[in-house]
N, C-alpha and C positions, 0 to 999 in steps of 0.2 A: 447420970447416964451419958451426958454429953462429954463430961471429962474423961470417962472411960474410953470413949470412941477416939478422942484425940490422942489419948495415951497409946492405944493400939496402933493407930496410924503412924504416930511418931516412931514407935519401935520398928515399924516396917521400913520407913525411910532410912533409919539408922542402919538396919540390916543390909540395905542395898549399898550403902556407902562403905560399910565396914568390909564387905567382900571386895577388896581392892584388886587391882591388876597384879599379875605375877610376871616374872621375867620370862617364863616359858609360855610361848604363844598358845600351844596346844592345851596346856593346863588351864590357861586363862579362858579359852573358849569353852572347855568342859565345865569350869566353875560358873561361867556365865549362863550355860544351859541349866545347871542346877539352881542357879539363882532365879531364872525365869519360872521354873517349876515351883520353887518355894514361894515366889511372889504370887503365883496363881492360887496355890493352896491357901496362903494367908488371906488373900483377898476374898476367896470363896467363904472362909470361916467368918470373915468380917461381915460379909453380906448376910450370911445365914443368922449370925448372932444378933444382928441389928434389924433384921427383917426389912431390908431395903426394898422399896417399891419398884425400882428399876434394875433389879439384880440380873434379870434375863438379858436385858439389852447390854449391860456392862460385860456380862460373861461372853456374849457373842463378839463384842468389840475386842476383848482380850484375845479370844481364839484367833480372830482374823489378823490381829497385829502379830501374834506369834507365827502364824503361817507366812506372813510377809517377810519376817526376819529370816525364817528358815530358807525360803526361796531365794532371798538376796544372797545368803551365804553360798548356796549351791551354784548360782549363776556366777558369783565372783570366782569360785574355785574353777569352774568350767572355762571362763575367759582366761584365767591365769595359765591353765593347761594348754589351751589353744595357742596362746602367745609363745609358750615355751616350744611347742611343736613347730611353729612357724620359724622361730629362730634356728631350730635344729635343721630344718629343711634348707634354709638359706645357707647354712654352713656346709651342707652336703653338696649343693650346687657348685659352690666355690671350690670345693676340693677336686671336682672332676674338670680338669683343664681341657680346653678344646672340644667340649661337649656342645653340640648344636641344639639338640632337643632333649630335655630332661623330663622324666616321668616322676613327679613328686610322690604319687601314691606308691608306685613300685620301688621308688628310690634307686632308679637305674637310668643310664644314658641310652637313648633310643638311636641317635645318630651323631656322628662326629663332624667337625668342620672340615673344609677342603684340605686334603693332604694328610688326613688322619683316618683311622679306622678302629672299629670295635673287634678285638680278637675273638674268633669263634670258639676258643677254649676258655674264655673268661665268662664263667657262668653268672657272676654278679653284674656284669656289664657296667663296670665303673672305671674303665681305663680306655682312653683314646690315645692310641699309639701312632707315631709318625710313619708314613709310607716310606719304604726303603728307596724308591725311585724319586729323585728330585723332580719337582714341578708336576708331580702326579696329583690329579684331582681326586680320584677315587681308587681305593685298593681294598683287598680283603685277604684274610689269612689268619694264622695263629699268632701267638705272642712272639714266636721266634722266627717266623717266616711269613712274608706277605707278597702278593702279586699285584702289580698296578693294572687296573682295568680301564682307566681313562685319564688322558692328560688334560691339563688345563686348556681351555678352549682355543687359544691362539697358537698353541704349540703342536707339533706333529709327533705321533708315536713312532718309535723305532722298534721293530719286532725282531725277535730271535726265537725260533721254535714256537711260534704262535703266542709268544709272551712279550709284553712291552718291557724293554730293558732300559729305555731312556725316553725323555720328552724333550725334543730339541726345536730350536728355531731353525727352520730349514731353507729359508730364502737366502740363497748365496748369490752375491753379485760380483761382477768384474768382467774383464775382457775374455777370460777363459771359461766363463759360465754362460748358460742360456740367458740368464737375467742380467740386464744392464744396471738397473736400479731397483731397490727393494723398498716396500712400505713396511717400516719396522713395527708399526702398531698392528697391522693386519696380518703380518707374517706372509706377505704375498708380493709377487713381482709387480712393479709399476711400469716398467718398460723393458723391452727385450733387445738383445743384440741382433745383428744382421743374420738373416736366415731363419728367424723365429717370429712367431706372431703371438701377441698377448691376448689370451682368451681366459676370462674369469681368473685373472691373477696368475696364470701359468703361461710359460713360454712354450708354444707348440711349433714344431717344424712347419715350414711352409707347405702348401698343398694339403692342408689338413681340413677335416670336417668335424665339427662338434655336433653330436647327436644327443638328444635327451629323450629317454624312454620312460614310460610309466608302466610298472607291473603291478597288478592287483593281487597277485598271490606269490608266495615264496616258492622257489624252485620252479618257476615258470619259464619254459623255453620260448624265447622271443626272437623273431626274425629281425635281423639288423640291416641287411642289404640283400639285393638280388644275388643269388649264388654265382651268376655269370660274372659279376664284377669282383668276386673274392680274389681273383688272380692279380688284381691291380692294387691290393692292399699290401703295403710294405711295413706298416707299423700299426699297432692297435693298443689302446689304453682304455681300461674300464675302471671307473671309480679310483683313478690314480694308480692303477696297477697295470703293468705291461703284460699282455697276453698274446697267444698265438693268433694270427688273423683267422677270422671265421665269419660265416654269414648268419649263424644262429648262436645264441648264448643263453645259458640257464642262470638267471639271477637268483642268488640265495635268499633274498628277502624282497618284500614288496616295497612300493614307493618309487621315487624317481632315481634314475641312474644315468650318469654322464659317460658317453663314449667318444673317444677321439680316434678318427681314422686318418692315417697318413697314406695318401694314395699317389701313385705314379700313373697318370693317364695320358702320357705323351705318345703312347703307341696305339691309341684308339681314337676314333672320330665320333663315337657315340656314347651317350649316357641314357639311351632309350630304356625306360623302365628300371633305372638303377634303384629307386626306392618304391617300386611298384607294390601297392597294397601292404605297406609296412604300417599296420594299423595301430601299433603301440607307440609310434614316433610322435612326440609332442612338440619338439623344437629342433631346428636345424640351422647351423651357422657355418658358412663357408669363409675360410680365412681370406683376407684381402688379396692374397697372391695365389689363390687356388687357380691353377693354370688350365683354362678351358679354351685356349686359342685355337686348338685343332678340332674342337667339337663341332659337328655339323647337325647332329640329331639329338634333340632334347625332348622329343615327344614322349608323353606318358611318364615323365620323369618322377612326378610325385602323385601319380594316379592312385586314388583310393586310400590316401593317407588320412583316414577319417578323424584321427585325434590331433592332427597337426594344427597348432595355433600360432606358430611363429616361424617365419623364414627370413634369414638375413643373407643377402648376396654380396654386399660391399662392392668390390670391383670385378664383378662377374663379367667375363669376356664372352660376349655372344655375337661377336662380329661375323663369324663364319657360319652361324647356325642357320639351317634352312627349314627345319621342321620343329614346330612347337605345338602340334595338335595334342589336345588332351593333357597338356603339361601339368595343370593343377586340377584336372577334373576329379570330382568326388572328394575334394578336400573340404568336407562339410563343416569343419570346425573353424576354418579360417574366417576371421572377421575383416581383415584388411590385407592388402598386398601392395607393396611399393616397388614398382619396376621402372622407375624413372631413369635408371642408369642402364637399362637394357638397350643394346644396339641391335635393331631388327632389320637392318638394311638388306640382309640376305634372305630373310624369311619368306618362304613360299606358302606355307600352310599354318593357319592358326585355328583350324577347325576344332570346336569344343574345348578351347584352351582353358576356359573358366567354368565350363558347364557343371551343373550340380554343386556349385559352391553355395550351399543353402544359406550359410550364415554371413556371407560376404556383404559388408555394408559400405566399404570404401575401397577404391582402386585407383592407383596412380600409374597411368600408361601414357602420360602427356608427351613423352619423347619418342613414342613408337613411330618408326618409319615403315610404312606399309606399301611402298611403291611397287614392290614385287609380289605382294601377297595375292594368291589366286583363290584360296579357300578361307572363308570366314563363317561358314555355316556352323550353327549351334554354339557360337562363340560365348554367349552369356546364358544359354538355355538353363532354366530352373535356378537362376540366381534370385531366389525369393525375396531376399532382404535388400537388394539394391533399389534405391529410390531414384537415383539420378546417374546418368552416364554421359560423359562429355567426350565425344570422339571427333571434335572439330579439327583435330590435327591429322585425321586419317585421310590418306590418298587411296582411292579405290579404283583407279583406272584399269588395273590388271585383274580385278576380282571377277570370278566367274560364278561363284556360289555364295549367297548370303541367306539361304533358307534357314528358318528357325533361329535366326541370329539372337533375338531377344525373346524367344518363345518361353512363356510361363514365368516371366519376370513380373510376378503378380503385384509387387509394390512399386514398380517403375512408373513415375509420373513426370519425369523430365528426361528428354533425350535430345542431344545436340549432334546431328549428323549433317550439319550445314556444309561441310567440305566434301561430302560424298558426290562424286560425279562418275558416271559410267555410260559409255555409248554402245555397249554391246547389246545386241538384240536377244542374246541367249542368257542374259543374267538371270539367275534363279533367286527370286526374293520370296518364294512361297513361305507363308506363315511367319514372316520376319517379325511381326508384332502380335502374334497370336497370344491371347490370354494375358495381356498386361493389365494394369489397373484401369478402373472405369473412367478415370479422368486424368488428363495430363497435357503437357505441352511438348510439341516436337518442332525442332528447327531443321529445315530442310532446304537444300539448294534448288533453285528454280529449274535447273537442268536435270534434276533427279526426281522431282515430285511426281512426274508421270510414271516413273518406274514403280513407285510404292503407294500411290494414292488409294488404290483399292485395298491395301493392307492396313492403312491407318485407321484406328478405331474412330467411329463417327463422333464419339463423345469428346475426343481430344481437340485441343486448339492447335492450329498449324500456323507456324511463322515461316514465310518463304523468303529466302535471301537470294 
C-alpha cells in the first residue's frame, strides 16, 4: 500500500515538471492554470483513495493558496497598467509647452504661462500660443487673432481704440523731459527737472495738489473740491489720465483713486472751505512749491473731511494768513497733525481749529506764534483721544476769548500752559477745562492762575511757575 502511494505522488511531481514553460507568456500562464486544476484534482483523488485523516484541512489550505496566487496576478496586472498610465500622462504634460496648470484627468491645459494664452477655438485645450503684443502678461482670443489685456507689471500699456497695442517702458529722462533721472527697475522717475515736483514717481507741475479718494461703489459721483474753486483749476489728472477740470467726478470702479489738481491761486487771497465736507477724501499732499503767499484766509479749509487720514504741507506758506478758525474741525479720522512749519505770526483767530478731531492723538504746533491771536475758544474741544497738550510756547497777551478751549477732552491728563499770561479783565475762560479726565497735571504761570483757578478740576495737581 505504501509503495502504491509513493508511486502516485511520484507521478504527480513528474507531471508538474514535465509541463515546462513556453516561449509565449500568455500560453504559459494558461498552462499553469490548467496545471493548478490538475494538481488539485490529482490531490483530491489521492486523499480519497487513501482515506487521509487530515484531508479537509489540506483541502482548505490548497484553496487558500490558489486564491492568493490569483489575487497576486490581478494586483500585478493592475500595478503594471497604472505605471503605463502614469508614463503616458507624463509624456502628455511634456508635449504642452508653456502650460502652467495641467489637468491630468481631463488631459488638458487649464492656464498658460505669462505671455501665452489658450485659444478659445481650441476645444481640446492643448495649445498655449504666444501673445502677439511683446511683453504682454495676459491675452485672449482665437488661434489666429488675440488681444492683450494686461502688460507685465513694470511696463505701461499703450492703448488704441481701447485696446492695448504695446507695452512700453515709459519713464523718459533728459533736459527736454519732465523727468531728470529714471529708476529703470521701477519704471518711474526718481528726480524731476525745474518746474516739476516728484510725487509718487511722477513729475507734476508746480502748484499741484495730490488727492486720494476712496469710493465704495462703482459709478459713484464724488465731490472733489468746492465748486467755487473750480475756476482756479488749470489742469486735472485722474488715474494718470488728463481730464477737463471739474468739481465732481464719477469713478467707474470702487477703491482708491488718485487725482492731481494743478491750480493757479495767484488771483485770490482765500482758501476758505476749499475742501469743505469732502467726505471721501482720504489723503492730501501739497507740492513743496504750492504758492500760498497771497492767502489770508484758511478757515474751514478741511472742515468735515471725515475720512481724511493724512495731510502733507511741506513748505506751505502761511505768513500772511489771518484766519484759521475751524481749519481742521471735524476731521474725525486724523490721528496726527504736524504743523511745525506753519508761520502763524499774522493769525488773529484760531477758534475751533482742531475741534471734534475725535481720533487725534498727537499734534505738533511747537513753532506757533500766537502774539496776535485774539480768539482761541473751542480750540481743542471734543478731542477725545488727546492725552497731553504742550502749549508752553504760546503767547496769550492779545487773547480775548478762551472759553471751552479744552472742553470735553476726556482723555487729557497733562496740560502745559505755563507761558499763558493775560492782564485783561474781560478774558473769557468759561468752561476752559470742562469734562477733562478725572486726574491730571496742569502747569500754569503764577500770573495766570487766578484767571482759571475756578476752572481747574479739584482732582488735578497744579504746578505753578
